[in-house]
C-alpha positions as CSV (number, residue, x, y, z in Angstrom):
1,M,-52.2,-13.8,-36.1
2,T,-51.4,-16.9,-34.1
3,L,-52.3,-17.3,-30.5
4,L,-48.6,-17.4,-29.6
5,Y,-48.1,-14.0,-31.2
6,V,-51.0,-12.5,-29.2
7,F,-49.7,-14.1,-26.0
8,C,-46.2,-12.7,-26.6
9,K,-47.5,-9.2,-27.3
10,A,-49.6,-9.3,-24.1
11,I,-46.7,-10.4,-22.0
12,S,-44.5,-7.8,-23.6
13,L,-47.1,-5.1,-22.7
14,V,-47.2,-6.3,-19.1
15,I,-43.4,-6.2,-18.9
16,F,-43.3,-2.7,-20.5
17,A,-45.9,-1.4,-18.0
18,A,-44.1,-3.0,-15.0
19,T,-40.7,-1.5,-16.0
20,E,-42.2,1.9,-16.5
21,M,-44.0,1.8,-13.1
22,M,-40.8,0.6,-11.4
23,F,-38.8,3.4,-13.0
24,L,-41.3,6.0,-11.9
25,R,-41.5,4.5,-8.4
26,A,-37.7,4.6,-8.1
27,I,-37.5,8.3,-9.1
28,L,-40.5,9.3,-7.0
29,S,-39.1,7.5,-3.9
30,F,-36.3,10.1,-3.7
31,F,-38.9,12.8,-3.1
32,M,-41.7,11.2,-1.1
33,T,-42.8,8.0,0.7
34,P,-45.7,5.7,0.0
35,E,-47.3,7.1,3.2
36,D,-47.2,10.6,1.8
37,S,-48.6,9.9,-1.7
38,R,-51.4,7.7,-2.9
39,F,-49.9,7.5,-6.3
40,L,-46.6,6.2,-5.0
41,Y,-48.5,3.8,-2.8
42,L,-50.4,2.5,-5.9
43,L,-47.1,2.1,-7.7
44,A,-45.7,0.1,-4.7
45,V,-48.8,-2.1,-4.7
46,L,-48.6,-2.8,-8.4
47,T,-44.8,-3.4,-8.6
48,E,-44.2,-5.4,-5.4
49,P,-45.5,-8.7,-6.8
50,F,-42.6,-8.5,-9.3
51,V,-40.0,-7.6,-6.7
52,V,-40.9,-10.0,-3.8
53,P,-39.7,-13.3,-5.5
54,T,-36.4,-11.7,-6.4
55,R,-35.9,-10.4,-2.9
56,A,-36.6,-13.9,-1.5
57,V,-34.1,-15.6,-3.9
58,L,-31.4,-13.0,-3.1
59,A,-32.1,-13.3,0.7
60,A,-31.7,-17.1,0.5
61,F,-28.2,-16.5,-0.9
62,G,-27.4,-13.6,1.5
63,V,-27.1,-11.0,-1.2
64,G,-27.8,-7.4,-0.5
65,E,-28.5,-7.6,3.2
66,D,-26.0,-4.9,4.2
67,T,-26.6,-2.4,1.4
68,P,-28.3,0.9,1.8
69,F,-30.5,0.4,-1.3
70,D,-32.8,-2.4,-2.5
71,I,-30.8,-4.8,-4.6
72,G,-33.9,-6.9,-5.3
73,F,-35.7,-4.0,-6.9
74,F,-32.7,-3.3,-9.1
75,V,-32.2,-6.9,-10.1
76,T,-36.0,-7.3,-10.9
77,Y,-35.9,-4.2,-13.0
78,L,-32.9,-5.5,-15.0
79,I,-34.6,-8.9,-15.5
80,L,-37.7,-7.2,-16.8
81,V,-35.8,-4.9,-19.1
82,I,-33.8,-7.8,-20.6
83,S,-36.8,-10.1,-21.0
84,G,-38.7,-7.2,-22.6
85,Y,-35.9,-6.9,-25.2
86,L,-35.7,-10.7,-25.7
87,L,-39.4,-11.5,-25.9
88,P,-40.1,-9.8,-29.3
89,S,-37.3,-11.8,-30.9
90,I,-39.1,-15.1,-30.1
């Protein structure tokens, strides 16, 4: 195994974990808030570092400011899913 292969597998695992946590956070957010649940708070703490840069870029372009849902969260999820599919092909 080369170092590049191990690195790609590690990044792929992080992307997979992030997408699963984001999906779970999105589903659970319909039923509770981070203030109500420690588990949802933990998911928010673990997934926010992925979402914040996307929100900043979208805010700079004025995208999603007047929407009732979080466009940055959705765009981040899509970026992670697409990169998760593309990474193993490298």
